[in-house]
FIGUGU-411781 format. One line per 8 residues: number of its first residue (from 1); their letters; for each residue x, y, z of C-alpha. Coordinates in Angstrom, 2 decimals, always signed. Each point is the difference from the previous one (the first is absolute). Example, Ala and Ser with C-alpha at 12.3 -4.5 7.8 and 13.67 -1.06 7.14 Angstrom:
1) AS) +12.30,-4.50,+7.80; +1.37,+3.44,-0.66 $
//
This chain:
1) XXXXXXXX) -82.66,-34.87,-19.10; +2.73,+0.13,+2.39; +3.33,+1.90,-0.64; +1.95,-3.40,-0.32; -2.29,-1.08,-2.72; +0.38,+3.31,-1.96; +3.77,-0.28,+0.29; +0.02,-3.59,-1.36 $
9) XXXXXXXX) -2.19,+0.98,-2.74; +2.14,+2.86,-0.98; +3.02,-2.28,+0.21; -1.31,-2.49,-2.27; -1.21,+2.59,-2.66; +3.24,+1.76,+0.23; +1.90,-3.36,-0.64; -2.40,-0.83,-2.97 $
17) XXXXXXXX) +0.47,+3.62,-1.42; +3.83,-0.24,+0.24; -0.22,-3.37,-1.88; -2.12,+1.39,-2.72; +2.49,+2.99,-0.48; +2.92,-2.42,-0.18; -1.79,-2.07,-2.71; -0.76,+3.16,-2.06 $
25) XXXXXXXX) +3.66,+1.30,+0.22; +1.14,-3.44,-1.14; -2.46,-0.02,-2.86; +0.97,+3.46,-1.05; +3.89,-0.94,-0.03; -0.83,-3.25,-2.05; -2.15,+2.12,-2.54; +2.97,+2.57,-0.23 $
33) XXXXXXXX) +2.47,-2.84,-0.73; -2.08,-1.80,-2.55; -0.98,+3.41,-1.77; +3.48,+1.07,-0.22; +1.21,-3.38,-1.30; -2.75,-0.08,-2.62; +0.41,+3.57,-1.05; +3.75,-0.36,-0.47 $
41) XXXXXXXX) -0.32,-3.31,-1.93; -2.66,+1.51,-2.23; +2.32,+3.05,-0.85; +2.89,-2.11,-0.88; -2.06,-2.38,-2.11; -1.74,+2.84,-1.89; +3.38,+1.50,-0.82; +1.38,-3.29,-1.09 $
49) XXXXXXXX) -3.14,-0.59,-2.34; +0.56,+3.50,-1.51; +3.55,-0.44,-0.39; -0.44,-3.40,-1.66; -2.71,+1.36,-2.48; +2.46,+2.86,-0.74; +3.17,-1.99,-0.84; -1.55,-3.07,-1.45 $
57) XXXXXXXX) +0.40,+1.08,-3.60; +3.81,+0.75,+0.53; +2.79,-1.26,-2.08; +2.84,-0.06,+2.60; +0.62,+0.93,+3.58; +2.83,+0.90,+2.02; +0.69,+1.14,+3.56; +2.61,+2.63,+1.16 $
65) XXXXXXXX) +0.11,+1.72,+3.42; -3.46,-1.26,+1.04; -1.64,+1.60,-3.25; -1.68,-2.39,-2.48; +0.28,+1.13,-3.69; -2.16,-1.61,-2.46; +0.37,+0.32,-3.73; -3.02,-0.35,-2.29 $
73) XXXXXXXX) -0.20,-0.84,-3.70; -1.07,+2.83,-2.22; -3.84,+0.31,+0.07; -1.76,+0.53,-3.38; -3.43,+0.17,-1.15; -1.21,-2.42,-2.49; -1.56,+2.10,-2.96; -2.79,-2.52,-0.86 $
81) XXXXXXXX) -1.34,-0.95,+3.45; +1.32,+2.80,+2.11; +1.40,-2.28,+2.60; +3.24,+0.52,+1.93; +2.73,-2.31,-1.19; +3.63,-0.37,+0.93; +2.99,+0.34,-2.33; +2.23,-2.52,+1.78 $
89) XXXXXXXX) +3.02,+1.10,-2.09; -0.05,+3.50,+1.27; +0.15,+1.26,+3.58; -2.20,+2.77,+1.33; +2.55,+2.96,+0.37; -1.28,+0.83,+3.70; +0.43,-2.78,+2.53; -2.10,-0.04,+3.18 $
97) XXXXXXXX) +1.65,+0.18,+3.41; -1.70,-1.33,+3.02; +1.03,+0.76,+3.96; -1.33,+1.00,+3.22; +0.17,+3.47,+1.21; -1.57,+1.04,+3.54; -2.56,-2.64,+0.22; -1.02,-0.24,-3.48 $
105) XXXXXXXX) +0.94,-2.30,-2.74; +0.56,+2.14,-3.17; +0.64,-0.29,-3.68; +2.04,+2.65,-1.97; -0.25,+0.27,-3.77; +1.89,+2.74,-1.78; +0.17,+2.12,+3.18; -3.71,-0.33,+0.74 $
113) XXXXXXXX) -0.51,-1.71,+3.24; -3.31,-1.84,+1.13; -0.97,-1.96,+3.03; -0.72,-3.59,-0.64; -0.76,-1.04,+3.71; -0.33,+1.96,+3.27; +1.15,-1.21,+3.29; +3.04,-2.12,-1.27 $
121) XXXXXXXX) +2.85,+0.57,+2.15; +2.52,-2.13,-1.76; +0.45,-1.76,-3.37; +2.53,-2.66,-0.98; +0.35,-0.86,-3.79; +1.93,-2.92,-1.66; +0.06,-0.33,-3.76; +1.11,-2.90,-2.23 $
129) XXXXXXXX) -1.12,-2.52,-2.39; -2.89,+1.99,-1.32; -1.64,+0.36,+3.44; +0.06,+2.48,+2.78; -0.36,-0.89,+3.63; -1.38,+2.63,+2.29; -0.35,+0.22,+3.68; -2.03,+2.83,+1.45 $
137) XXXXXXXX) -0.18,+1.03,+3.61; -2.75,+2.02,+1.56; -0.46,+1.21,+3.54; -3.42,+1.32,+1.30; -0.98,+1.39,+3.32; -3.57,-0.60,+1.53; -0.49,+1.42,+3.52; +3.09,-1.07,+1.86 $
145) XXXXXXXX) +0.89,-2.93,-2.09; +2.42,+0.21,-2.87; +0.29,-2.93,-2.35; +2.66,-0.56,-2.77; -0.93,-2.46,-2.93; +2.05,-1.08,-2.90; -1.46,-1.54,-3.29; +2.12,-1.60,-2.84 $
153) XXXXXXXX) -0.80,-0.58,-3.51; +1.77,-1.10,-3.27; -1.02,+1.73,-3.45; +0.85,-1.55,-3.17; +0.81,+2.50,-2.71; -2.07,-0.88,-3.03; +2.19,+1.39,-2.65; +3.20,-1.22,+1.39 $
161) XX) +2.71,-1.15,-2.45; +3.34,-1.54,+0.61 $
//
């Protein structure tokens, strides 16, 4: 082989290598974007489902300063069946409060705070007519890509009374 042929071969192989590296970089960027979007949507959706399950048995709800307060009917245990039943004529003396702190959606009951969902950067609540509308925002970073997603849901209060 001549020196010219070797130089042409190296140039062709170098261009092919550069193309492969560019494709790999774009693929990794796409993967990071999709993964961060899926992760942030998943976190917000799971938090919304947990919140929905938690407040569904509520009797009334109100929102003040970004904090959702849900009042539940008094829970009793049926003496014959052992089932949990609600006395709709009485309120549970301890309402539940829901809000975000840091990147967590939390519930506070009588001074005890527990986490409902992680990775939730903001929560917006609206209450009225026996239902609560919830909008949760979650952000997640995977690689260099940061994705912010929002999920919204409406929860009907089962024990709501006018």
